[in-house]
N, C-alpha and C positions, 0 to 999 in steps of 0.2 A: 525396623524400618520407617522411614519418613511419611509421613500422613500422605504425600502427593506421590510419592514413590508406589505406595499401594496400587493407586488407581492407575500409576502409569504402567507397571507390573503385569496388572490384571487386563489392561486394554491391548498391551505389546502381546500376553500370552494368547488374547483372542483373535489381536491381527495375524498373528503367527499361525495359527489353526485354519484361518480363513484362507490365507495365503497357500498354506500346504495344502488344502482342499483344492484350490483354484489350479494348483500344479498337478494335482493327479487326474483331476478333470480333464484338463487339456494337454495332457500327457508330455509335460514339458520335460525336457533331460535335466538331471542333476548331475554334478560332478562324477565322473567315471571313477571306478575303482584305482586306487594307484598302484603304480608297480614302482620300480626300485629308481629312485629319483638321485641323478646326478646334476645338481645344478651350480651356477655361478652367478654371483651378484656383479651387476655392469652398472657403473655410475654414469651420472648424468655429464661426467667430466669427459667420458672415455670415448666421445663421438663428436663429429663435426661437420660430418659429409655422409654422403650415401655409402660412397667406398667404406669409410670406417665402418657403418652399421653391418655393409656386408663382409667385412674382415672379421668382426667381431665374431658374427655368426659361424664363418668357417673355422675361425681359430678355436672357439670351443667346441665345436663339431669334433673337429682334430684331435682334442683334448679329451674324447671321452664324454662330454657333457650333453645332455639331453634336455634341458630346462634351462632358460634364460629369463633370470629376473632384470627385468631392462628396465633403470630407472628414466621415468618421466615428468616426475615432481619433485622439487627438492625443496623450495621455500616459497609456494605460492605463487611459482611461475611454472608454465608448462613447456615440454620439450614435444608437444604436438599441436596441432591449432584448436586451440580450446576458444570457445564463445565467452567462458567465464575468466579466463586468466590469461594475462600477456604471456608473450613468447619469454622463455627463460633470457637471463642475463648472459648465458653461454654463448647466446645468438643477438646479443645486442638489442633484446626486446623485439626484435622483428623475424618477421618468416624469412626462414634460410633458404627457401626455395624447393625444399623438398619436407616430406612429413616422416620424421625420424620413427614415430612407432609405427606406421604402415609398412615402411622399407624392412624394419625389423622382424614385424609380422610375416610378411612375404617372404623373406630370405629364410626365418625359422620354418614356417611351416613348407618349404621348397625341401626341406633337409628332414622332414618328420622330427622335429623339434617343439618342443612347447615355448611359447613366448609368454612371459607373465609380466603384468603391469606393475611396476615397482614405485610407489607414492610415499613420501614423507607427509604425514598427517598434519601434526601441528605445527610444524614450523612456519613461520611467518616470513622470517630472513636472516641473513648471515652476513655480518660484515659491518664495518664501523660507520660507514656512510650507509643513508637510506637508499632505497631503489630507485632508479630516474624516471622510472615510468609511473606517472601519478594514479592510474589505474590500479597498480600493484597493492595488494591486499594491506601492507603497512601503511600506504599513503591514502588509501582509499575507506579505510574504517580504522581510524586509530582507535576507537571505542573498544574494537575486538582484542585488543593486545592485553599484556600483563599490566597491572598496577598493584605497587605494593599498599601496606596500609598506611601509609605518609602520603599516599597519591602521587607517587612518582611512577611513572612510564619505566618500562625495564629498558636498560640501557641498552644500545647497538654495540656490536663486538664483531671481533673478528677471530674469536676465541670458542663462540656457542651462537647457537640458534637462539632469535628471541622469537615468541609464541603467541598464537592466538588461544582465547580463553574458550576451552571446551564446557565449561561451567553454563555458557550462555547458550540458549536453544537455536538463536538466529546463528549463531557459528556453528555447529551442529548441523542444522538445516543446511547452510551454504557448503560445507565441506560434503555431506551426502550428495547434493545437486553435482560437484564437481567429478565426484566419483560416478554418478549415475550417469553423466554424459560420456564418460570416458569407456565403462562398459557398454553403454547403450551401442555406440558408434565403431567400436571395435572387435574384431574378433579374437580378443585376447583369450589366454587359455586358463589365465588366473589373475586376480586382483592381489596383490602383496603390500601390507601396512606395514610402515614403518614408523618410528616415532609414534607408536598410538600410546602415548603417555604423557605426563608432566616432564620435559628436560629441565628439571630445577637442580641437577647438579651443581655442585661448583664448578667453575665460577658463576654458572648463571645465576645460582643465590648463593651470595657470599657466603662463606663458611664463618658460623658465629657472629654473623652481622644481624640476626633475627628477622631478616627480611621475608615475608612470606606474600606469595602470590596464589590467587588475584583476589585483591581486597578491594576491587573498584565498587560503587555504591551500588549498582545492579547486581552486582553478582552475590554481594553480603547480603543484599535484600531479599534475593532468593534462596540463600540459605536458612535465612531467619524466616521466612515466610513457611518453610518445611518444617524447622526445629523449634521455634521461638527462643533461637539463642544466637549469640554471636561468635564469630569463631573463637576467639579467646576463652569464651567461657565455656567451650567444650571442644578443645582440640581433636579429640579423638572421633567425634560426629562429623568434625569439619573436614578431617581426611577421609573418613568414609565416603562423605558426599562428595568430595573431589573425584574419589576413586571411581564412585557410582558415575559420575558426568562421564569418565570415560569408556564407562561399561555402557552407557546408554549411546553413545557415539557408536560404538561398535554395534549395537544393537539395533541402531537404525540403518548403517552401512548391510547390515546382514539380511536384514528385512529388503531394502532397494535391489542388493543382488539377485534375490529371490523373486522378485517382481519384474525386475529388468532383463536377465540374462542368468537363469538360474544354474547353465552350463558351467559358468565362471568359476572357479575354485577360489574361495577366500582364504587368504594365509595371513600371519603376523610374524613379524620377526621381534621376539622378546629377549629379556634378560636373561643371562644362563642360571640365575640365582632368583626364583619366584619372590623370596621374601625379601632379597633386596630390592627387586623390581617394584615392589609394593610400595618403597619410600616415594617411587614416582607415580603412584597411583594407577598401577598396572595390576589388574587382577586376572593373572591367567587361569589359577584354578576356577574362579566363575565362568570364565572364557570357555573352558571345555567342559566344566558342569551343564551350560547352557546351551552349546552344541553352536555356539557363535562363529566359531570358525573351523573351516576344514581341516587345517593342517598350521603347526607350531612351529619356527624355525628359531629354537635357542641360539642366542649367538655365543659359542662356547669358545670364545678367544683366549686360550692359554697354551704355554708351551710347558707346563707342568702335566706330566703324566697322570700324575696322582688325581691333581685338580679335574683335568677333563674326564678320568672316568668315575671318579665320583659324582660329577654332574651328568653322565651318561646314565648312572643308575639312579640317580633321583627322578631323572625325567621318565625313565621306565615306570617309576611308580606313579608319577603325577600324570602322566597322558592317560593311563586307563583306556586303551584301546584307539585314541585318536593317532593319526599319523603324525610324526615327529621327523622332520628332516633337520640333522644338528648342523649348526652354521660352525664351520672350521675357518681358521684363518691360516692362509699359505703364503708366508713373506718372508721366506729363509728358506737356504738349502740342504736344509735337514730331510732327506729323504726317508729315513726311517720314521723320524717322527710324524711326520705327515701321511705316511702309508699307515701307522699304527692308529691315529687319530680316525682318518679317513675309514680304515676297515672296521674299527670300533662302530661308527656310524653306521655301516651298511648292515653290520651283523646284528646292532639291537635295535634299529628302526627301520624307516622306509627311504633312507639315503641320507645324504650329505649334500649342503651347499658350500660354496669357496668363497671364501672373500680374499681379495676380490680379483677382478679381469687385469687391472694394471700392477698386480702383484708378479704376474708371469708374461702379459704381453705388452708389446709395444703400444702407447696411447697418447692420445695429444693432451691428454691429464698433467697440468702443470701444478696442482694445488696439492696431490698426495706426495708425489717425492720430485726434487729437481729433474728436469730432464737434461742433466749432463753426460757426458761420456761414461764416467764411473758409474752412474745410474743405470745405464744404457747396459753395461758391461754386469751388471749384477743382476739384472733382470733377465738377460740371457742366460745365466748362467743356471739361475733358478728354473726357467724353461726347460732347458735341455736336461735338466737332473730329474724335474717332476713330471713334465709331460708323459714320456715313458710310464712311468707309475700310473699316472691316471689313465691312461689306455688301458693298461693292464687290468684296473680297475673296473672297467665298462665291460671286460669280458663275460660272457655268461658263468655263472658261478663263483664270481670273483667274491661275494658277499652273501652270504645267508641271511635272508631277511627274516627278522622273528615278528610275531605280535608284539606292538608297543603299548 
């Protein structure tokens, strides 16, 4: 373990113990025991008006969903009035005249549904052109972005997110404060972390180019200060250090949630294969071992029944008693396939989460598929075929929940 990590870990353990004692002393509520979860991801592209939000709640309820993962942060812009970040580009960086998150909370709670705030953590921007708002993170803090070993800033693209550098303590502090404001002001039932990793897969890091991020001078100096080495001198230690940076960010978020609103359930979307996710410095095994998250959502997006079931069995071993909500992609009219996958998730774990709302329901989303008549008819056909199946899975006894 790196020298400073020993001190950080010791301090974290001590602080965690103090927080736990404080929580017991003041009898603060912790997340409730989980019942079967039937969730759905709703992206930030799926709503533009209060009516859109209310329709989302009613449509998901009608489909037997009891938990909405409602995206409110995509790339360092907010879809709620934030004192720290500008309004999202979906609203032209301006107040749309309503608070989408509050409307969603009110509508969901009125129908006895859970509303979870879904945030993309590390992404800073998406697109070939920089954000128009000078206060947006990409413009305001260029020193927080990724730079390679040649001093080049990560190029903008419409094919991948450019990211902030979680190896920098000031970046981690900023991200924690964004989420502290969110859970402190809103009565959300959960905080759902997405992109809690390095989005370094091609083409963000070109295959074969030997580009490595982040290699800015402050980051390299931090690594050298803890290891007495340069990244190229010990690639294994360099990878472990970057992995620890992501885990340290999660430790900070965990501590913040416990201090700010302990009843909020903390969850994370993770890769379907932990070993593959480790290439992006996402260490789910450590997160579970240290109880850093309440629930894990593996994104098991495959139409191959064998691969899907292999992942289910693997997560039953990995989770070791932690609740798992299996992410399932429902984007075809194959009712038998989707029923099999969703039923397997219900039988093996605490439930499922469907990606995504716009696969079944009409949406103002023009970024996922073209909103032409052919796309509309395909979505309508999926909805007519799959919603009755989802409704049947919502009936008592539809899935036998086992310990995960």
